[in-house]
C-alpha positions in Angstrom: -20.0 16.0 -0.7 -16.5 17.2 -2.0 -14.6 14.9 -4.2 -12.1 13.7 -1.5 -15.1 12.6 0.6 -16.6 10.9 -2.3 -13.1 9.1 -2.8 -13.6 7.7 0.6 -17.1 6.5 0.5 -16.4 2.8 0.1 -13.7 2.8 3.0 -16.4 4.6 5.4 -19.3 2.3 4.5 -17.2 -0.9 5.0 -16.1 0.3 8.6 -17.5 1.2 11.9 -15.1 4.2 12.6 -16.6 4.8 16.0 -15.5 1.4 17.0 -12.3 0.9 15.0 -9.4 3.5 15.7 -8.6 3.5 12.0 -8.4 7.2 10.6 -11.8 9.0 9.6 -10.5 10.7 6.6 -10.8 14.0 8.7 -7.5 14.1 10.4 -4.7 16.4 9.2 -1.6 15.1 8.0 2.0 16.2 7.2 2.2 17.2 3.6 5.6 16.1 2.3 7.8 17.2 -0.9 7.0 13.9 -2.6 4.0 11.7 -2.4 3.5 8.9 0.4 4.2 5.3 0.0 3.4 2.7 2.4 3.2 -1.1 2.9 1.2 -2.3 6.0 1.8 -5.9 7.1 -2.0 -7.0 8.0 -2.9 -10.3 9.8 -6.5 -10.4 9.0 -8.3 -13.6 7.6 -5.3 -14.3 6.0 -1.8 -12.5 6.5 -1.1 -10.2 3.6 0.7 -7.0 2.8 -1.1 -3.8 1.8 0.6 -1.6 -0.7 -0.5 1.9 -0.8 0.7 5.1 -2.7 -0.5 8.4 -2.5 -2.6 9.6 -5.8 -4.9 12.6 -6.1 -5.4 13.1 -2.2 -5.9 9.5 -1.1 -3.9 6.1 -0.8 -4.6 3.9 -3.7 -4.2 0.6 -2.1 -3.5 -2.9 -3.4 -3.4 -6.2 -1.1 -0.5 -8.3 -2.0 -0.8 -11.8 -0.6 2.9 -12.7 -0.5 4.2 -9.2 0.0 6.7 -7.3 -2.2 9.7 -9.0 -4.0 13.4 -7.7 -4.8 13.6 -10.3 -7.7 12.7 -8.9 -11.0 11.8 -12.1 -12.3 9.0 -12.4 -9.7 5.6 -11.0 -10.4 3.4 -10.5 -7.2 -0.5 -10.4 -7.5 -1.9 -7.2 -6.4 -5.6 -7.0 -5.7 -6.9 -3.5 -5.6 -8.9 -2.5 -2.6 -10.7 0.7 -1.6 -9.0 4.1 -1.2 -7.8 5.0 2.2 -7.2 8.4 3.9 -3.7 9.6 4.0 -3.4 9.4 7.4 -3.8 5.8 7.1 -0.2 5.5 6.4 0.6 5.9 10.0 -2.2 3.5 11.3 -0.7 0.8 13.4 -2.7 -1.3 15.8 -5.6 -3.8 16.1 -9.0 -3.5 14.0 -11.4 -5.0 16.4 -13.2 -8.6 15.9 -16.5 -8.2 13.9 -15.2 -5.2 11.9 -14.0 -5.1 8.3 -10.6 -6.4 8.1 -10.3 -7.2 11.6 -6.9 -8.2 12.9 -3.3 -6.7 13.7 -1.8 -4.0 11.3 1.9 -2.9 11.3 3.5 -0.3 9.2 6.0 -2.4 7.7 7.4 0.0 5.5 7.2 3.8 4.8 8.6 6.4 2.8 7.8 8.5 -0.5 7.9 7.7 -4.0 8.6 9.5 -7.5 6.7 9.1 -10.7 9.0 7.8 -13.4 6.4 7.1 -16.1 7.3 9.2 -19.1 6.2 9.2 -22.8 8.0 11.3 -25.3 10.2 12.6 -22.6 7.3 14.0 -20.5 5.8 12.7 -17.3 2.5 11.1 -17.5 0.2 12.2 -14.6 -0.3 9.6 -11.8 -4.2 9.7 -12.2 -3.8 9.0 -15.9 -1.4 6.1 -14.8 -3.7 4.5 -12.5 -6.7 4.9 -15.1 -4.7 3.2 -18.0 -3.4 0.4 -15.6 0.5 1.1 -15.8 2.3 2.6 -13.0 6.1 3.1 -13.0 7.6 4.6 -9.6 10.8 4.9 -7.7 10.4 3.8 -4.2 12.4 5.5 -1.3 11.2 3.4 1.7 13.1 2.4 4.9 13.2 -1.3 3.6 12.1 -1.0 0.0 13.9 1.2 -2.6 14.4 1.4 -6.3 12.2 1.0 -9.3 8.7 -0.7 -9.4 6.0 -1.2 -11.9 2.4 -2.1 -11.1 0.5 -3.2 -14.1 -3.3 -4.2 -14.5 -3.9 -7.5 -16.3 -6.9 -9.3 -17.4 -8.1 -12.5 -15.4 -9.8 -15.7 -16.8 -13.2 -13.8 -17.2 -11.6 -10.8 -19.0 -12.2 -8.5 -16.3 -9.3 -5.9 -15.5 -9.5 -6.4 -11.7 -6.0 -7.6 -10.9 -2.7 -6.1 -11.2 0.8 -7.2 -10.7 3.8 -5.6 -8.8 7.2 -6.2 -10.4 10.7 -5.0 -9.1 12.7 -3.6 -12.0 16.3 -4.5 -12.3 18.6 -2.0 -10.7 20.9 -1.8 -7.9 18.3 -2.5 -5.2 17.3 -5.9 -6.9 18.2 -8.9 -5.2 16.9 -12.4 -6.0 18.6 -13.6 -2.9 16.9 -11.9 -0.5 13.0 -12.2 0.9 12.5 -9.0 2.8 9.1 -10.3 4.1 11.1 -13.0 5.8 14.0 -11.0 7.0 12.4 -7.8 8.0 9.9 -8.6 10.6 9.5 -5.2 12.5 7.4 -1.9 12.2 9.3 0.8 10.3 7.6 3.1 12.8 7.6 1.6 16.1 10.2 -1.1 15.9 7.7 -3.6 16.9 6.8 -7.1 16.0 3.2 -8.1 15.2 3.0 -9.9 18.5 4.2 -6.9 20.3 1.9 -4.6 18.5 -1.1 -6.9 19.3 0.0 -7.3 23.0 0.2 -3.4 23.3 -3.4 -3.0 22.4 -5.0 -5.7 24.9 
């Protein structure tokens, strides 16, 4: 078992990939100059947004119940989930009933990002950033742009299993606009959630 396969062990164990059309991890993907960023709108048990960024050959993922904010004063809860294959960034459709995460999935936003975390004038490797629980990135998506911070926090039991997604105060910050309410179509297909659902039935 190679390292990449091992990273996707939890992803594969949770899913019936013979029944669901989700990527298996074996698919080829286009290698970009910069690492992948994607947010998927996921109408599962509860509607939420899955924030994913490419780190070390997989998509590190967080479930964000309320979605991203453009307001630097707002801190969004980000709950870490299992690593996903890079090809998942293009997945849009329906996860069948009875399967993990059953429901409609939209590629709400997609693009690339740059690591901007520096110490003493030197970039800190993304793997190290993730491990130490603080990620600083500049996003170049179709809907979301600019600098964001992901920081791991302690919950009431003292366990470090929750993160916060925070918009930095830059030219893309806008406390007056809520992108999850104003932007309701796929960044890939231009379809709404209802149109995606209808197209797979």
